[in-house]
C-alpha positions, 0 to 999 in steps of 0.5 A: 608317279606316272610318266605323265606326272614326270612330264608335267614336273619336267615341263615346269622345271624347264619353264623356270630355267627359260624364265631365268634365261629370258631375264638374263638378257634384260639385266645390264646393271646390279641395280637391275639384277638386285632391285629390278631397276626400282620400278617393278609392278606392285602386284607382281612383287606382292605375289612374289613376297607372298610366295617367298614367305610360304614354304612347302611345310606351311602349305601342307601344315594348314590342311593338317592343322584344320583336320586335327584341331579345327578352324581355330588355326585361322584365329590369327587372320583378323590381325591382317588389317592392323599389320597393313596399317603399321607396315604400310603407313609407318614402316614403309614410308620411312624405309623408302626414303633410304636409297639403299640396296641392302636394308642393313645400310640403314643401320650403319647410317644411325648406329655404326658399321658394327651394328650394320655387320651384326644385322647383316650377319644375323640375316645371313645366318637366319636365312641360310639355315632357313633355306637349307631346312626348306629344301631338306624338309621338302625332299624328306617330308614331301617328295620322297614319300610321294615318289615312293623313294628311299630316304637315301635319295634325299641328298640327290633331290636336294641337289637337283632342286637346288641346282634348278633354283640356282640356275634361274635365280643366278641368271635373271636376278630379282626379275626372274625371281619375281616372274617365277614366283608369280607363276609358282603362286598360280600353280600353288592355287591351281593345285590346291583347287584341283584337289578340292574340286576333285574331292567335291565332285567324287563325294557328291558336293560341298555338303559331303565334306562340310562339317555338320557339327563341331567334332569332339577332337577339335579345339573349342573357340577360346578368346583370351590367352590360355596356356591350356589351349593350342590356339586363342584369338588373342594369341593368334592375333599377337603372333601374326601381328608380331611376326609380320611386323618384325619380318616386314621391318627387318628382313632383307627379303621383304625390304628388298621388295619395297625397294624394287617398287617405284615409291612408298604408295607402290610398296604399300600396295605391294605389301597389301597384295602379299598379305591379302593373298595370304589371308585368302590362302589360309581358309582355302587350304583349310577347306582342302583339309576338311575335304581330305578329312571327309575323303579318307573317312569315306575311304579308309582303305587308302590310308596306307603309306606310299612305301619304297619298292624295296620296303614293299618287297620286304613286307611281302616276304615278311607276310609270306613268312608270317602266313607260314608261321602262325606264331609270327602274325603279320603287322599292319602298317595303317595310318590314322586320319588325325594322327597322320593329318600332315601326310594326307595331302601327299597321300591323296596326290599319290593315290587319289589324283589322275595322272598328269594332275598329280604331277601338277600338284607336285609341281605346286609343292616344288613351287612353294619350296623353290620360291622361298629358296630363290628369294632367299638366294637373291636377298642373301646375294644383295647383302653379301655383295653390298654389305661385305664385298663393296663395303670392304673390297671396293676402293676409290683408288682402284679401277671401277668395274664395268656394269657387266662385271658387277652383274657377273660378280653378283651371279657368282655370289648367288651360285656360291650361296646356293652351293652352301645352302645345298651342302647345309641341306644335305648335312641337316639330315645326318644330324641326330635329334629333332634338328629341324624343329630346333633350327626353325625356332632359332631362325624365328628367334633372330627376327625380333632382335633384327627388328629392334635394331631397325626400330632404334635406327629409324625411330629413336632420336 
């Protein structure tokens, strides 16, 4: 990265903090801090929910999946109208009738305190690990390679990214989270669009990267569930439908956004905006994947990793020794277009984008991680404050706290949760084995049991 890139990234970081500071002056109650006064714009909150559920790894994985396996990765998208129908017309109206701050208050009303605490604990475990994995994976898999740093810099990157996100989230509450999520969504689309436009112009048009035939490596379309196929239309449909319905009906990050809007129709519009934006993004990033595939096939000389300076010096010394000793030939550290598909976008950012534009795309990758982290922090703050602190520590015989004191308490809770997430994010990389994949599976595993609790509370007599 060059000086212009660092200026762009720095301007992005300062901008996020200024947004948090601006909304901190407009937050006077915990209802403002956690729910935005229950009167926020549906389209803004919808973009916020979209940005929340999109992590940096997903942003990079979609082009990679398109390169390796073809457009069958998009097979799940036809489920979107059915998700909107179920969530918008069945779940949201029932949830919006509950005047709650934490989604898990609903569980106590029908199923008792122990179930409420179980649901809250499930959510906190799931999202704390999820946030830790998001910042660690973004630092380790994305920012370190792009910046050409050694892996020892990962904890420091996690620390800086965490402190920045904690700063604007704790200052401005959900209003700041939503505002920054909208900005971050625009940066995401702009960054991906610039990559697509630049490759298209350099290669001479869309026809240069649009496939003329079905490559042999791509998976053929399969309709029914097939254990031998990576993607099928039915499998993709069921996967997207199940995950979205469970998340939309049981996750505080989603339910908090319904509650931040005026009424059920507004919440329905909000959710529709979120899902439609996601449906637009997937083929858009798929096109970026096709463009990257054509670019690196036309420029195979660029398929070399962006190594830290220390490794570059060591390699030069090794090559010099190898030239002096024919018995020890030099080893080439090349990459394969398909084997390293997930790394092609970061590689193009480093080697294919002009100064300044590269910084904007890096800011987009940061935005994908920080939007997830900020929403997770604010939602976790809602759960801890409502389900634990106010439920057990606030007593009628005690003097009532002022609104300002409640807001300060919520800000302190956000900071503490953020510190825990940063600590977990730095520890994750120290554990041997594929902990990343394991923790993502554990996090997703808790979504379905949570939804089952809500289904019983809302629909079972």
